[in-house]
Each structure stands twice: as C-alpha cells, then as structure tokens.
N, C-alpha and C positions, 0 to 999 in steps of 0.2 A: 504494500500500500504506500501511497505517496505521503501520508501523514497530514494531508491538507483536509480541512473540513469544508465540504462543498457548500453547506448552508452558510457558514461564516463568509466564504468567498463571495457568494451571491449577495449577502447583506452588504458587504464592503463595496461591491460593484454598484448596488443600488444607491448607497450613500454617496459614492463618487458622482453618479448621474444627478442626484439631487443638488450637490454642490455646484456642478456645471450649469444646471438649469437656473440656479439663483443668481448667476453672474449676469450683469447687464441690467436692463430695466424690467418692467413688468412683462409677463409673457401672455396672459389672457386678461382682457378687460372688456367691459361692455361700453360701446360708444354709440354714436348716432350717425346714420347716413343722412347727410344734409344736401347732397346734390350729386350730379353726374356731369362729366365733361367729355369732350371728344366723341360726340354722338353716342354717349352711353358707355364708352369703353373705359373711362376712368372714374372711379368713385371718389367722393370727398366725404371725409368723416371728421367728427369731433369726438374727443374723449378726454377724460380726466387725466391730468399729468402730461398732456402734450405741450410742446414748445409753442408759445403764442396762442392766439385766439382764432386764427384763420383755419379754414378747412384744410385737412391734410390729405394728399393724394394717397389712395390705397389700392392695392391689388385685391382680387377676390377669387376664392375657390368655388363660389356659387354664382349662378346666373342672377344678375340684379335687374330689376325693372323699375320704371318710373314710380310704380305703386309702392315700392319699398322706401322711397325718400321720406324721411321723418321717422323711420323705424329704428329701433335699437338693433345693433349688430354686434356679433361676437368678434373681437379682434385679437389676433396673435401678432407678434412682432418678430420680424426676421432678425435672427441673432440678437434678440433682446433690444433692438434699436427702435425707439418710439417714433423715429422719423420714417420707418418702413413698415407701416401696418399692413396686415393681410386680413381681409374679411373672411371669416370662417363660416359664417351663417347669419341668417336674419332671425331675430327672436320674434315669436308669434304673439305672445301676451294676450291671446284671445281676441285681438282686435282685427282679425282678418275679415274677409268678405263673408257675408252670411251664406249658408249652404246653397240657397236658391239663386244667389247672384254670382256664382262662380264664373270665371271666364270660360270660354268654350274649351272643350277637351279634345285632344287629339288621341286617337286610339289606333294601334296597328295590330292586326291579328298576328299571332305567333308564327303562323305558317308563311307570312310575308305575301299572301295573295290579295289582301284587302286592306285598304286604308280608309278609316272613317274620320271625317273632320266635321265637328259640330259647331254651330254658332247660334246665338239667340235671335238676331235680327236679319243679318245677311252675311253671306260668305262670298268673298271676291278672290278669284285667282287672276293674277295679272302678270304679264310678261311683255315689256315694251308697249306697243300700241294695241295689244290683244288682251281681252279680258273675258271671263265668264263670271257672271254674278247670279247667285241663288238667293232669293228673298224668303222671309218667313211666310209670306202669303202664297208661295209656290211658284212665283215668277222666275223664269230662267232667261237671262239676257246674255247673248253671245255677241261680242263686238270685236272687229278687227279690220285691218286694211285689205285683207285678202282672206276669203273663206273657201274651204274645199270640203266636200262631203263625198266620201268614197265607200263603196260597199261591194263585196264579191257576191252578195245575195241581194235580196230586195231592199231598197232604200225607201222606207215609208215616211211620210209626213202626215200626221194625224192631228186634228184639232176641231174645236167647235166651228171654226171658220179658218180657212187657209188663204192667205193673200200672198201673191208673188208679184213684186214690183208694185 
C-alpha cells in the first residue's frame, strides 16, 4: 500500500479548489438586465459591487430577448473579474407571462418529418420580396414577384368563388 489516505487527499484537493475559487472578486451575484446593444447581441447589466454606475457589457450563456430587460439575472465573472460578467440565466420570480398568453410555440416531431409552428394572430414566412401569411381567421395570403405552381398530378383550385385576373 502507498500509505496515503484517499479520503484525506480528496478533502485536501477540495480545500485547494475552495481557496482558488475565493481568489479575485465575487463569483455568482444577482444583477439586473437593463438593456441590449448591437441589435441584441450585447447585454448591459447592473449589479452590486460593480465599478461605476453605468451598465456593464456582459456575455451570456442563455438566449436573451427584449422581454427579459428589467429582469434579474444570475451573473458569474470570468476569472473573478467584475469587469467581465457572464449571464448564466434569467430569474423567473413568478412574474413571467400568464399561461394563456405565452408566445407561440415551435414544435418539431422527433422523426424530423413534420414541423408545427403556432401563432395567436398571424404567422408570416418571409424571404426577400416573397411572403406567405396565415391569419387567425383562416386567410392565406401568398405574395411574390414571380409565382409558379407545378404538379405531376392534378392541380386543383377550389373555393366558394375563383377569380383569375
């Protein structure tokens, strides 16, 4: 046997990690997301213990949206440096949207054969000058500078009334 106590070695290793993690500044704090810059790519946060009173640029490990502005966020600091915050998450605090007012959900079947996209009022697919709009009332609007309809079988147009030109 080596004469070493594996439990004592593990405890010493954990103590060394604790000493290393206490070097520098705070590691986890709760701050506030006050805004976003660069078309939503850069978050601005405020937190207790920061240098100055202006918003501090922060990176994020979670997707942030305009609806998160004003929310509390969990911040970690790279290498303990309070000048380099990283948003780890957005705290919910029960003030999220009511269950009936959730934004539209996107679902994809596991087999990858079907994609369901839901919206409350209307859904718009847009690419350049082309768009397809689906409304809550059941209206489908297809717009584009050039439209083509092809079918290897029967190409049907059905409706209460059909107008061409």
